[in-house]
C-alpha positions as semicolon CSV with decimal commas, in nm:
position;residue;x (nm);y (nm);z (nm)
1;X;-1,766;0,973;-8,822
2;X;-1,852;0,932;-9,190
3;X;-1,622;1,000;-9,479
4;X;-1,630;1,365;-9,591
5;X;-1,718;1,505;-9,249
6;X;-1,488;1,640;-8,985
7;X;-1,535;1,688;-8,617
8;X;-1,530;2,038;-8,467
9;X;-1,202;1,954;-8,293
10;X;-1,041;1,845;-8,619
11;X;-1,171;2,157;-8,793
12;X;-1,031;2,374;-8,511
13;X;-0,694;2,200;-8,545
14;X;-0,702;2,257;-8,923
15;X;-0,771;2,628;-8,865
16;X;-0,485;2,651;-8,616
17;X;-0,252;2,475;-8,859
18;X;-0,359;2,713;-9,138
19;X;-0,304;3,018;-8,915
20;X;0,034;2,883;-8,803
21;X;0,124;2,835;-9,170
22;X;0,023;3,198;-9,238
23;X;0,249;3,307;-8,952
24;X;0,541;3,106;-9,090
25;X;0,500;3,251;-9,440
26;X;0,471;3,602;-9,298
27;X;0,778;3,552;-9,079
28;X;0,985;3,436;-9,377
29;X;0,867;3,735;-9,583
30;X;0,942;3,981;-9,301
31;X;1,286;3,829;-9,231
32;X;1,374;3,890;-9,595
33;X;1,250;4,246;-9,566
34;X;1,456;4,307;-9,252
35;X;1,764;4,169;-9,429
36;X;1,709;4,398;-9,730
37;X;1,662;4,700;-9,502
38;X;1,962;4,592;-9,290
39;X;1,756;4,612;-8,971
40;X;1,784;4,390;-8,665
41;X;1,469;4,239;-8,524
42;X;1,327;3,919;-8,384
43;X;1,001;3,782;-8,513
44;X;0,740;3,649;-8,273
45;X;0,442;3,452;-8,403
46;X;0,113;3,379;-8,231
47;X;-0,250;3,300;-8,307
48;X;-0,503;3,522;-8,135
49;X;-0,873;3,584;-8,197
50;X;-0,882;3,349;-8,498
51;X;-0,603;3,528;-8,684
52;X;-0,230;3,493;-8,720
53;X;-0,034;3,759;-8,534
54;X;0,327;3,844;-8,613
55;X;0,540;4,093;-8,419
56;X;0,882;4,234;-8,496
57;X;1,071;4,322;-8,179
58;X;1,426;4,432;-8,114
59;X;1,655;4,399;-7,813
60;X;1,864;4,685;-7,951
61;X;1,577;4,923;-7,891
62;X;1,294;5,033;-8,112
63;X;1,462;5,332;-8,275
64;X;1,553;5,149;-8,599
65;X;1,220;4,972;-8,611
66;X;1,034;5,305;-8,589
67;X;1,118;5,350;-8,958
68;X;0,896;5,046;-9,022
69;X;0,613;5,195;-8,815
70;X;0,615;5,539;-8,976
71;X;0,405;5,838;-8,886
72;X;0,081;5,727;-8,718
73;X;0,153;5,367;-8,818
74;X;0,121;5,437;-9,193
75;X;0,426;5,228;-9,289
76;X;0,313;4,951;-9,052
77;X;-0,029;4,940;-9,224
78;X;0,138;4,919;-9,567
79;X;0,376;4,643;-9,449
80;X;0,082;4,452;-9,305
81;X;-0,095;4,465;-9,642
82;X;0,221;4,356;-9,827
83;X;0,267;4,070;-9,581
84;X;-0,097;3,966;-9,627
85;X;-0,039;3,967;-10,004
86;X;0,271;3,748;-9,962
87;X;0,064;3,501;-9,758
88;X;-0,216;3,511;-10,016
89;X;0,034;3,444;-10,297
90;X;0,159;3,131;-10,115
91;X;-0,172;2,994;-9,985
92;X;-0,431;3,124;-10,229
93;X;-0,641;3,231;-9,929
94;X;-0,710;3,585;-9,812
95;X;-0,526;3,654;-9,486
96;X;-0,644;3,855;-9,183
97;X;-0,293;3,849;-9,035
98;X;-0,208;4,125;-8,787
99;X;0,140;4,276;-8,784
100;X;0,289;4,468;-8,493
101;X;0,628;4,638;-8,494
102;X;0,812;4,751;-8,181
103;X;0,491;4,724;-7,977
104;X;0,326;5,009;-8,168
105;X;-0,005;4,830;-8,224
106;X;-0,017;4,691;-7,868
107;X;0,036;5,041;-7,724
108;X;-0,220;5,187;-7,965
109;X;-0,471;4,918;-7,862
110;X;-0,433;5,019;-7,495
111;X;-0,479;5,390;-7,577
112;X;-0,785;5,322;-7,792
113;X;-0,945;5,097;-7,532
114;X;-0,909;5,381;-7,282
115;X;-1,055;5,628;-7,535
116;X;-1,356;5,399;-7,595
117;X;-1,413;5,355;-7,221
118;X;-1,395;5,734;-7,162
119;X;-1,636;5,802;-7,448
120;X;-1,877;5,542;-7,308
121;X;-1,855;5,702;-6,963
122;X;-1,931;6,044;-7,116
123;X;-2,232;5,904;-7,303
124;X;-2,360;5,738;-6,984
125;X;-2,333;6,064;-6,789
126;X;-2,476;6,300;-7,055
127;X;-2,711;6,068;-7,244
128;X;-2,584;6,225;-7,567
129;X;-2,399;6,043;-7,850
130;X;-2,025;6,110;-7,879
131;X;-1,851;6,130;-8,218
132;X;-1,481;6,043;-8,224
133;X;-1,217;6,152;-8,476
134;X;-1,163;5,951;-8,797
135;X;-0,977;5,623;-8,746
136;X;-0,840;5,326;-8,935
137;X;-1,044;5,002;-8,939
138;X;-0,812;4,852;-8,673
139;X;-0,857;5,155;-8,447
140;X;-1,236;5,155;-8,488
141;X;-1,254;4,783;-8,404
142;X;-1,066;4,838;-8,077
143;X;-1,294;5,129;-7,981
144;X;-1,610;4,931;-8,070
145;X;-1,488;4,645;-7,847
146;X;-1,419;4,884;-7,555
147;X;-1,762;5,046;-7,590
148;X;-1,930;4,705;-7,597
149;X;-1,737;4,603;-7,284
150;X;-1,868;4,921;-7,116
151;X;-2,225;4,806;-7,193
152;X;-2,307;5,051;-7,473
153;X;-2,321;5,029;-7,849
154;X;-2,140;5,216;-8,123
155;X;-2,150;5,254;-8,499
156;X;-1,905;5,359;-8,767
157;X;-2,011;5,646;-8,991
158;X;-1,862;5,831;-9,286
159;X;-1,650;5,719;-9,578
160;X;-1,287;5,605;-9,573
161;X;-1,048;5,760;-9,486
162;X;-1,275;5,987;-9,277
163;X;-1,475;5,702;-9,118
164;X;-1,532;5,753;-8,745
165;X;-1,699;5,591;-8,443
166;X;-2,016;5,725;-8,281
167;X;-2,083;5,601;-7,926
168;X;-2,457;5,579;-7,863
169;X;-2,664;5,590;-7,544
170;X;-2,815;5,262;-7,422
């Protein structure tokens, strides 16, 4: 190996280290937030699909943490952006970190995967495109993945915040 080059394994390890660092920064930021809000919660960090993933969970139940999720995950989305900004401030790099609180995003992912699969099944049986309701970027991504898994393709149409998924025939 010559100076100035890195192997793919070393580059992968560097990426993992960077994502772990993002998770650590995010966890510290969120712990401070929980302290300020006087809420109990444990923070779980992981790296999945080339992005840091941080979850706030509580043994005491999710009732208190629901305040941090908000209606339709609106507060969760805002906290995720604030956490990404905190990571960016520390690292200088833009973060794609995903935040989940009280399992909200995990449950939403399961629901949306089912929605995408049902829409794909409908398109396969009718041969007609199916337009879904407007969704957040996270929600659209999950639906696109489910449609792809079902063997069809999909596109996003419209302008934010009214952007929606259209499932297309093969």
